[in-house]
C-alpha positions as CSV (number, residue, x, y, z in Angstrom):
1,X,6.4,9.0,-12.4
2,X,4.3,5.7,-11.5
3,X,5.2,4.1,-8.4
4,X,4.5,0.1,-8.0
5,X,3.0,0.4,-4.6
6,X,0.9,-2.9,-5.2
7,X,4.9,-4.8,-5.1
8,X,5.3,-3.3,-1.4
9,X,2.1,-4.3,-0.6
10,X,2.2,-7.5,-1.8
11,X,5.7,-8.3,-0.3
12,X,4.3,-6.7,3.0
13,X,1.0,-9.0,3.3
14,X,3.5,-11.8,2.5
15,X,6.1,-10.8,5.2
16,X,7.2,-13.9,7.5
17,X,7.3,-11.3,10.3
18,X,6.8,-7.7,11.7
19,X,10.6,-7.4,11.6
20,X,11.0,-8.0,7.6
21,X,7.6,-5.7,7.3
22,X,9.4,-3.0,8.9
23,X,12.4,-3.3,6.7
24,X,9.7,-3.1,3.7
25,X,8.2,0.0,5.0
26,X,12.1,1.3,5.8
27,X,12.5,0.5,2.6
28,X,9.5,3.1,1.6
29,X,11.0,5.7,3.7
30,X,14.3,5.5,1.9
31,X,13.4,6.0,-1.3
32,X,10.4,9.2,-0.1
33,X,13.7,10.7,0.9
34,X,15.5,10.8,-1.8
35,X,12.3,12.4,-3.8
36,X,12.3,15.7,-4.2
37,X,9.3,18.0,-3.4
38,X,7.0,17.4,-6.7
39,X,7.8,13.6,-6.7
40,X,7.1,13.3,-2.9
41,X,3.3,15.3,-3.8
42,X,3.2,12.7,-6.9
43,X,4.0,9.5,-4.6
44,X,1.8,11.1,-1.6
45,X,-0.8,11.2,-4.6
46,X,-0.4,8.1,-6.0
47,X,-0.4,6.2,-2.1
48,X,-3.6,8.1,-1.2
49,X,-5.3,6.6,-4.2
50,X,-3.8,3.3,-3.8
51,X,-5.1,3.1,-0.5
52,X,-8.4,4.2,-1.2
53,X,-9.2,2.0,-3.5
54,X,-7.2,-1.2,-1.7
55,X,-9.8,-0.1,1.2
56,X,-13.0,0.2,-0.9
57,X,-11.9,-3.4,-2.7
58,X,-11.7,-4.9,0.9
59,X,-14.7,-3.3,2.1
60,X,-16.9,-4.9,-1.4
61,X,-15.0,-7.8,-0.8
62,X,-16.3,-8.6,3.0
63,X,-20.0,-7.2,2.4
64,X,-20.0,-9.8,-0.5
65,X,-18.4,-12.5,2.3
66,X,-20.9,-11.1,4.7
67,X,-23.9,-11.3,2.4
68,X,-23.0,-14.9,1.3
69,X,-23.4,-15.7,5.3
70,X,-26.8,-14.5,6.0
């Protein structure tokens, strides 16, 4: 099972309010609650991979911007 975290991430970034972000987060929590233990493990592994990749990308972008401004 492959989960599209980027879709939720993009929706959250573009949310117009904290309340809208909370609804998106609740969707993920509700989805997670429906998964069996093995699927929850896969979900968590994929989420950690996605977050690590996004943080790495942000760090690279930040360093590029910081380096360009010095």
